C-alpha positions in Angstrom: 68.1 35.2 -16.9 67.7 36.3 -21.0 67.3 33.8 -24.0 67.0 34.9 -27.5 68.5 38.1 -27.5 69.6 37.6 -31.2 69.1 34.6 -33.6 72.6 33.6 -32.8 71.8 32.7 -29.1 69.2 30.1 -29.9 70.7 27.3 -32.4 68.7 24.2 -33.3 70.1 21.5 -35.4 67.5 18.8 -36.6 69.4 15.6 -36.7 68.0 13.2 -40.0 67.3 9.7 -38.5 69.9 6.9 -40.1 67.5 4.9 -41.7 66.1 7.9 -43.9 69.8 8.7 -44.6 70.2 5.1 -46.3 67.2 5.6 -48.2 68.6 8.6 -50.1 68.6 8.2 -53.9 70.5 9.8 -56.8 66.9 10.3 -58.4 63.6 10.1 -57.2 60.1 11.8 -56.9 61.1 14.4 -54.0 64.1 16.2 -53.4 65.7 15.9 -49.7 66.9 19.7 -48.7 68.9 21.1 -45.5 67.0 24.3 -45.1 68.9 27.1 -42.6 67.0 30.1 -41.9 67.5 32.6 -39.4 64.6 35.6 -38.2 61.9 33.5 -40.1 59.2 30.5 -39.5 59.7 27.3 -40.9 56.3 28.2 -43.5 57.5 31.7 -44.4 61.1 30.2 -45.4 59.3 27.1 -47.1 57.2 29.6 -49.0 59.9 31.7 -50.1 62.1 28.5 -51.4 59.0 27.2 -53.6 58.7 30.8 -55.1 62.3 30.9 -55.9 62.2 27.6 -56.7 58.6 27.7 -59.2 57.4 25.3 -57.6 53.7 25.8 -56.2 51.9 25.6 -52.7 52.6 22.9 -50.5 55.3 21.5 -52.8 58.1 21.6 -49.9 56.9 19.4 -47.2 58.4 19.7 -43.7 58.3 17.4 -40.3 58.2 20.3 -37.5 58.2 23.6 -37.1 61.3 26.2 -36.2 61.1 28.8 -34.0 61.1 32.1 -36.0 63.6 34.0 -33.6 66.3 31.6 -34.0 68.8 30.2 -36.3 68.1 26.8 -37.3 68.6 23.9 -39.8 65.8 21.8 -40.8 65.1 19.1 -43.7 62.5 19.3 -46.6 61.6 17.5 -49.6 60.3 19.0 -52.8 58.3 17.5 -54.9 59.4 17.8 -58.6 56.4 16.6 -60.4 55.3 19.9 -62.1 58.7 21.8 -62.0 60.0 23.7 -65.1 63.4 23.0 -64.2 66.0 20.3 -62.5 65.8 21.1 -58.4 68.9 23.2 -58.1 71.9 21.8 -55.6 71.3 24.6 -53.6 69.5 28.1 -53.5 68.8 30.7 -51.3 67.2 34.2 -50.7 67.3 36.6 -47.4 67.6 34.8 -44.6 67.5 31.5 -45.8 69.2 29.0 -47.9 68.8 25.6 -49.0 71.0 22.4 -50.2 70.3 19.5 -51.8 70.9 16.5 -49.8 70.0 13.1 -52.6 66.0 11.8 -54.0 63.7 10.1 -52.1 60.7 8.3 -52.3 58.2 9.8 -50.5 57.4 13.3 -48.9 59.3 13.8 -45.1 56.9 13.2 -42.3 58.0 13.9 -38.7 59.1 10.1 -38.2 62.0 11.0 -40.5 63.8 12.7 -37.7 65.4 11.4 -34.6 66.7 14.3 -32.8 67.5 18.0 -32.5 71.0 19.8 -31.3 70.8 23.0 -29.4 73.5 25.4 -28.7 72.0 28.4 -26.2 73.3 31.2 -24.9 71.8 32.4 -21.7 72.2 35.8 -20.7 72.1 38.5 -17.7 72.6 35.4 -15.3 73.9 36.1 -11.5 76.5 34.8 -9.8 73.9 33.2 -7.5 72.2 31.6 -10.6 75.0 30.0 -12.2 75.6 28.7 -8.6 72.2 27.3 -8.6 72.5 25.9 -12.4 75.1 24.0 -11.5 73.3 22.5 -8.6 70.6 21.5 -11.0 72.9 19.9 -13.1 74.7 17.7 -10.7 70.9 16.6 -9.4 69.7 15.6 -12.7 72.7 14.5 -14.3 74.7 11.2 -15.1 77.3 9.9 -17.3 81.2 10.4 -17.5 83.1 13.4 -19.3 82.1 14.0 -22.7 79.1 11.7 -22.4 77.1 13.9 -19.8 73.2 13.6 -19.7 70.3 15.2 -17.9 67.3 13.3 -16.9 64.8 15.5 -16.7 60.4 15.4 -16.3 59.9 15.1 -20.2 56.9 18.5 -20.0 55.2 20.3 -22.9 56.9 23.6 -23.1 54.1 26.9 -23.7 54.5 26.7 -27.3 52.6 23.7 -27.6 49.4 25.9 -26.1 48.6 27.8 -28.6 45.7 30.5 -27.2 46.1 29.4 -23.8 49.1 30.6 -23.7 47.8 34.2 -23.9 45.9 33.8 -21.0 42.4 33.1 -23.2 41.7 29.2 -22.2 41.8 26.4 -23.5 39.5 26.3 -26.6 39.2 22.3 -26.8 37.3 22.8 -23.4 34.7 24.5 -24.9 34.7 22.2 -27.8 33.8 18.8 -26.0 30.9 20.6 -24.0 29.6 21.3 -27.4 30.2 25.3 -27.4 31.6 25.8 -31.2 30.5 29.9 -30.5 33.1 30.6 -27.2 35.5 28.2 -29.3 35.3 30.4 -32.6 35.9 33.4 -31.3 38.9 32.1 -29.3 39.7 30.4 -32.8 39.4 34.0 -34.8 38.3 36.8 -32.9 40.2 36.8 -30.0 43.7 38.6 -30.6 47.5 37.0 -29.3 50.1 39.4 -28.4 52.6 37.3 -31.4 50.1 37.7 -34.5 50.9 39.3 -37.9 49.2 43.1 -38.1 46.8 42.2 -40.3 46.2 38.9 -38.6 45.1 41.3 -35.5 43.3 43.5 -37.8 41.0 40.7 -38.8 40.6 39.7 -35.3 39.6 43.2 -34.1 37.0 43.6 -36.9 35.5 40.3 -35.9 35.0 40.9 -32.0 33.7 44.4 -32.8 31.6 43.2 -35.5 30.3 39.1 -33.8 27.1 38.8 -35.7 26.9 40.6 -38.6 28.1 38.1 -41.1 27.5 39.9 -44.0 29.2 43.0 -43.0 32.0 41.1 -41.6 32.2 39.7 -45.4 32.9 42.4 -47.2 35.5 43.9 -45.1 37.7 41.2 -44.4 40.7 40.9 -46.9 39.7 38.9 -49.8 42.8 36.7 -49.0 42.0 32.9 -48.1 42.2 33.2 -44.7 41.2 30.9 -41.8 38.5 33.9 -40.5 37.0 34.3 -44.0 36.2 30.5 -44.4 34.2 30.4 -41.3 32.7 33.4 -41.8 31.7 32.7 -45.5 30.1 29.6 -43.6 28.2 31.9 -41.2 26.7 34.4 -43.9 24.7 31.0 -45.0 23.8 30.0 -41.4 24.7 32.2 -38.9 24.2 30.2 -36.0 25.5 27.2 -37.2 28.7 27.8 -35.5 30.4 23.7 -35.4 30.0 23.8 -39.3 31.9 27.2 -39.1 34.7 25.8 -37.0 34.7 22.7 -39.0 35.5 25.0 -42.0 38.9 25.7 -40.6 41.4 24.5 -41.7 42.4 20.9 -40.5 45.8 21.3 -38.7 44.4 24.6 -36.9 41.3 22.4 -35.5 43.8 19.6 -34.5 46.0 21.8 -32.8 43.4 22.6 -30.3 43.4 19.2 -29.0 46.4 18.6 -29.0 47.0 21.5 -26.6 44.5 20.7 -24.2 45.4 17.4 -24.2 49.6 18.6 -23.6 47.7 20.4 -20.7 46.2 17.5 -18.8 49.8 15.3 -19.7 51.3 17.9 -17.9 49.1 17.9 -15.1 49.2 14.3 -14.6 53.0 14.0 -14.9 53.7 16.9 -11.5 50.9 14.8 -10.0 53.1 11.8 -10.4 56.6 13.4 -9.3 54.5 15.0 -6.6 53.2 11.6 -5.4 55.8 9.3 -6.1 59.5 11.0 -5.9 58.9 14.0 -3.2 59.7 11.6 -0.3 62.7 9.9 -1.6 65.0 12.8 -2.9 64.9 16.3 -4.0 62.5 17.7 -5.8 63.3 21.3 -7.8 60.3 23.2 -8.5 60.1 25.9 -11.9 56.8 28.3 -11.7 54.8 28.4 -14.9 51.5 30.1 -16.1 49.6 26.1 -16.9 51.2 24.7 -13.4 54.4 24.5 -11.9 57.2 22.0 -13.5 58.6 19.5 -10.6 62.1 18.3 -11.6 63.2 15.1 -9.0 66.8 14.8 -8.6 67.8 11.3 -10.1 68.3 9.7 -7.2 64.5 10.3 -6.3 63.1 8.7 -9.6 61.6 5.4 -8.9 63.0 2.4 -11.2 59.0 1.7 -12.3 58.8 5.5 -13.6 62.5 6.2 -14.7 61.1 4.2 -18.1 57.5 4.5 -18.3 55.2 6.1 -21.1 52.3 8.7 -19.9 49.7 8.4 -22.4 48.1 12.1 -23.9 45.1 10.9 -22.6 42.2 10.0 -25.6 38.8 9.4 -25.4 39.6 5.7 -25.0 41.8 6.1 -22.5 41.4 4.5 -19.4 44.1 4.9 -16.5 45.8 2.0 -14.8 49.3 1.5 -13.6 51.8 3.3 -12.0 49.7 6.5 -13.5 46.5 6.1 -12.6 45.6 7.4 -9.3 47.6 11.0 -10.5 45.3 10.9 -13.4 42.1 10.5 -11.8 42.9 13.5 -9.2 43.7 15.7 -12.4 40.4 14.6 -14.4 38.3 15.0 -11.2 39.3 18.5 -10.8 39.4 18.8 -14.7 35.6 17.8 -13.8 35.8 15.3 -17.1 36.1 11.7 -17.5 38.2 10.2 -20.5 35.1 9.8 -21.9 33.9 13.2 -22.7 36.9 13.4 -24.5 35.8 13.8 -27.9 33.7 16.7 -29.8 30.0 16.5 -30.5 28.9 15.8 -34.2 32.2 16.2 -35.3 34.0 13.0 -36.0 37.2 14.9 -36.3 39.6 16.1 -34.4 40.0 14.0 -32.2 41.4 13.0 -28.8 43.6 10.5 -29.6 46.2 8.3 -27.2 49.3 8.3 -28.1 51.9 7.6 -25.6 55.0 10.5 -24.3 58.1 9.1 -22.2 57.6 10.6 -18.8 61.3 11.3 -18.2 63.5 12.4 -21.4 67.0 12.4 -21.8 69.1 16.3 -22.9 71.8 14.2 -24.2 75.9 15.6 -24.8 74.9 18.5 -22.3 77.8 20.8 -21.9 77.6 24.0 -19.5 80.4 26.4 -20.1 81.7 27.7 -17.3 80.4 31.9 -16.8 81.5 34.3 -18.7 80.8 38.1 -19.0 77.7 39.1 -20.5 78.8 41.4 -22.9 75.1 42.6 -24.0 74.3 43.3 -20.0 73.6 47.2 -19.5 76.0 48.8 -17.1 74.9 48.4 -13.4 75.0 50.8 -10.8 76.5 48.9 -8.3 80.2 47.9 -8.8 80.0 44.6 -6.8 80.0 40.9 -7.2 76.5 40.4 -6.7 76.0 43.1 -9.3 78.3 41.8 -12.0 76.1 39.7 -14.8 77.1 36.6 -16.6 76.7 34.4 -19.6 76.7 30.5 -20.1 76.3 28.5 -23.4 74.3 25.5 -22.9 74.2 22.4 -25.3 72.5 19.3 -26.0 70.4 17.0 -28.0 66.6 16.3 -27.4 64.8 13.2 -29.1 61.9 14.2 -31.2 58.9 15.6 -29.6 61.0 17.3 -26.3 61.1 20.9 -25.7 64.7 22.6 -24.5 62.8 25.2 -23.0 61.9 22.7 -20.7 65.3 21.7 -19.7 66.2 24.9 -18.9 63.4 25.4 -17.0 64.6 22.3 -15.0 68.2 24.0 -14.6 66.3 27.1 -12.7 66.1 29.3 -16.1 
């Protein structure tokens, strides 16, 4: 199976909450735009748009990050204070465009987004995998024609796992042990395959000259970067790795915590499904570098789990109810307690508890019949087994749920 052979194979459209639409006005301090982009990450597109509109850094706010290797639409607000000209109805540049929808009294926040609609082309499928997808859709699906939904476990996708996604471990595990030097090395001196060229160069310099802070500071680019902020702190106090970590952008620090919390949540969900659903019906398993994802058939989901909110574990969390045993087993395997989910000597970033639905509905689910994949390489064997197909899958997910997890449930 292959996805994202071209950006148009993975389309995402952000759905604005109705309450926000109702607050749109003919004028206000913030202009709301729909931003369409392709081949650009959200921060890149927002930066290009801000420069085109003559706005300063931070003038454009967005509610979520959309994939660079996709064709996406999302909503952004433009702060009008300081602009030298009225906000245009439309603006565009290479690989991005914006259309003004109205005005708001406040900048956009995550709560302004209700859902995301996906249209995904899956390629290089065999006849067998197409059959497996049909069977999985039957196991998880419910509803009527035109209103079909899949109910799947609401796992976090690997996009959430940051540095651990590249085999480098969970940075936050070192933070809670007070090992700030090792955490900082993971944050600023360890490469990942998706780093930009200039970021890789900076990380290689840091890894090869670790501890030689004066020399590193002279060789790092003068641009404002997370690496430079931390190194400048170490120039003044060469062993104060806690302060150097705290000098990183707060967003970057908090992502480290979210990554580990997401890993723990997935592990608890997996344990809960294994313990409560496996005896009630079929459970499909999808291999994953961070632990298998288990997806129970609709008929195998106990009533008390169907509407369960499973919290992201925080330092004040007390495992209870239907998920108590699963959480305690996961924490024991990690060698920690929830009380240890805090970073010594720092008030933030912090492990805050937050609810997340154990199951999520992929609403409006449609899966087109298999069609020949025009991008597949010619097969040497001319047989039914050798043929390669594509399928288009469409559905809508609430904010915070992952389309890649739905694809895993379908066996892809």
